[in-house]
ZAMARGU-4260 file (C-alpha; in steps of 0.2 Angstrom, whole numbers, plus 5000, padded with zeros to 4 digits):
<rodrens>
0) 5000/5000/5000 | 5007/5017/4995 | 5007/5032/5006 | 4991/5041/5008 | 4985/5057/5016
5) 4988/5049/5033 | 5007/5046/5030 | 5005/5028/5028 | 5020/5021/5018 | 5017/5002/5017
10) 5009/4988/5027 | 5011/4969/5029 | 5002/4956/5039 | 5010/4946/5052 | 5003/4929/5057
15) 4998/4933/5075 | 4994/4949/5085 | 5010/4960/5085 | 5018/4962/5103 | 5034/4971/5098
20) 5044/4978/5084 | 5062/4983/5082 | 5072/4992/5069 | 5088/4986/5062 | 5101/4994/5050
25) 5101/4987/5033 | 5110/4993/5018 | 5113/5011/5014 | 5096/5011/5004 | 5086/5001/5016
30) 5082/4997/5034 | 5073/4983/5042 | 5059/4980/5054 | 5058/4964/5065 | 5040/4961/5071
35) 5037/4949/5086 | 5020/4942/5087 | 5012/4928/5097 | 4997/4920/5105 | 4995/4911/5121
40) 4977/4905/5117 | 4973/4887/5112 | 4982/4872/5118 | 4999/4876/5110 | 5006/4893/5112
45) 5014/4900/5096 | 5026/4913/5092 | 5032/4921/5075 | 5047/4932/5071 | 5044/4942/5055
50) 5058/4951/5046 | 5054/4964/5033 | 5065/4976/5023 | 5059/4993/5018 | 5065/5001/5002
55) 5057/5017/4997 | 5038/5015/4997 | 5040/4996/4997 | 5039/4984/5012 | 5046/4967/5007
60) 5044/4952/5019 | 5060/4943/5019 | 5054/4928/5030 | 5044/4922/5045 | 5050/4910/5058
65) 5040/4900/5069 | 5046/4898/5087 | 5041/4884/5099 | 5032/4895/5112 | 5024/4912/5113
70) 5037/4926/5108 | 5037/4940/5121 | 5051/4952/5116 | 5069/4954/5111 | 5074/4951/5093
75) 5091/4956/5087 | 5103/4955/5073 | 5121/4952/5078 | 5136/4961/5069 | 5135/4970/5052
80) 5131/4956/5041 | 5116/4951/5051 | 5120/4933/5052 | 5112/4928/5069 | 5094/4932/5074
85) 5088/4928/5092 | 5071/4928/5100 | 5066/4927/5119 | 5050/4918/5124 | 5038/4915/5138
90) 5046/4899/5144 | 5063/4906/5146 | 5071/4900/5130 | 5082/4909/5118 | 5080/4903/5100
95) 5094/4907/5087 | 5094/4906/5068 | 5107/4909/5055 | 5094/4919/5045 | 5104/4919/5029
100) 5106/4900/5029 | 5090/4891/5035 | 5073/4894/5042 | 5077/4880/5054 | 5084/4886/5071
105) 5102/4882/5075 | 5097/4879/5093 | 5084/4884/5107 | 5090/4883/5125 | 5084/4887/5142
110) 5092/4903/5147 | 5081/4908/5161 | 5069/4900/5174 | 5052/4907/5170 | 5050/4920/5155
115) 5064/4927/5146 | 5059/4946/5144 | 5072/4953/5133 | 5088/4949/5122 | 5099/4962/5115
120) 5116/4963/5105 | 5131/4968/5115 | 5140/4981/5104 | 5158/4979/5099 | 5158/4961/5105
125) 5159/4947/5092 | 5143/4936/5092 | 5138/4941/5110 | 5120/4944/5117 | 5113/4949/5134
130) 5097/4942/5140 | 5086/4945/5156 | 5071/4936/5164 | 5059/4935/5178 | 5072/4925/5188
135) 5081/4941/5192 | 5096/4938/5181 | 5104/4945/5166 | 5115/4934/5157 | 5129/4936/5144
140) 5130/4923/5130 | 5142/4917/5117 | 5129/4915/5103 | 5139/4903/5091 | 5144/4891/5105
145) 5127/4893/5114 | 5136/4895/5131 | 5134/4907/5145 | 5149/4919/5148 | 5143/4927/5164
150) 5127/4929/5175 | 5123/4945/5183 | 5112/4946/5199 | 5102/4962/5198 | 5097/4969/5215
155) 5103/4965/5233 | 5094/4948/5234 | 5096/4944/5216 | 5078/4940/5214 | 5063/4948/5206
160) 5059/4950/5187 | 5072/4960/5177 | 5061/4968/5164 | 5073/4976/5152 | 5091/4977/5148
165) 5101/4990/5138 | 5119/4990/5133 | 5130/5006/5133 | 5136/5011/5115 | 5154/5005/5120
170) 5147/4988/5126 | 5156/4989/5142 | 5141/4992/5154 | 5122/4989/5154 | 5107/4995/5162
175) 5094/4983/5170 | 5077/4987/5176 | 5070/4979/5191 | 5057/4985/5204 | 5058/5004/5205
180) 5076/5006/5199 | 5088/5004/5185 | 5104/4996/5190 | 5120/5000/5179 | 5133/4986/5179
185) 5150/4985/5173 | 5151/4969/5161 | 5169/4964/5165 | 5169/4966/5183 | 5151/4963/5187
190) 5152/4978/5198 | 5137/4990/5201 | 5141/5007/5194 | 5125/5016/5199 | 5107/5013/5205
195) 5094/5024/5197 | 5078/5025/5206 | 5061/5031/5200 | 5044/5033/5207 | 5035/5017/5200
200) 5039/5000/5193 | 5053/5002/5180 | 5048/4993/5164 | 5061/4998/5151 | 5077/5007/5148
205) 5087/5014/5134 | 5105/5022/5132 | 5109/5037/5122 | 5121/5035/5107 | 5134/5046/5116
210) 5134/5035/5131 | 5130/5049/5143 | 5111/5048/5146 | 5100/5033/5150 | 5081/5034/5149
215) 5070/5024/5161 | 5052/5021/5158 | 5040/5018/5173 | 5023/5010/5175 | 5016/5027/5180
220) 5019/5034/5162 | 5034/5044/5168 | 5050/5043/5157 | 5065/5048/5168 | 5082/5054/5160
225) 5098/5051/5170 | 5116/5058/5166 | 5126/5042/5170 | 5141/5053/5176 | 5130/5061/5190
230) 5129/5045/5200 | 5110/5043/5199 | 5104/5061/5200 | 5090/5063/5187 | 5091/5076/5174
235) 5072/5077/5171 | 5056/5067/5171 | 5043/5068/5157 | 5025/5063/5159 | 5022/5052/5144
240) 5003/5051/5146 | 4989/5058/5157
</rodrens>
């Protein structure tokens, strides 16, 4: 469908209700969208990962992959040639494909006890990804070997759901949301760098491209911005809805 008066460029259909989308960098003339969709209804939960490439006013669906369980969140491409694609699901599994080679997953393994909430690429690290789950852990993985490099306990008692993770642009630290805080950890030393508190349940976080600012989203609709150099003092807070 071409653009209309409402600004719509193109549209495509995914097999199940869409739960999350994520953009990825394609060639110089295109970018891609990864759509995560799933359903927990029926006897057998299902999840799909749909990859689409946008070129001009055209949206081309490159492929659609079925996962064994309902996809929650966390789809990613690793390194510049987009070899590996990973998805996290509601039973704590990470599923990895070589997207260019086959629709058949390379492997699916139990990464977390309970649901895996998110999986992201670690910048400037060859074939490494970071996941988090309701078991209170964030875990760093070697994707080609399907092995855990390191586990990070988020919080004093290392329990409670970790709802989101975000790596710094340099790939040396990450933020993890849990409870009413976002904890910043150094990846190499597993040391807590700072604890950023907000007024409600922290649900998501994102790092600025310059590495100086992290945004933390709360259940009360407030987006808090922190300068990571100020040891947890918030820059400002924005009400995202009323």
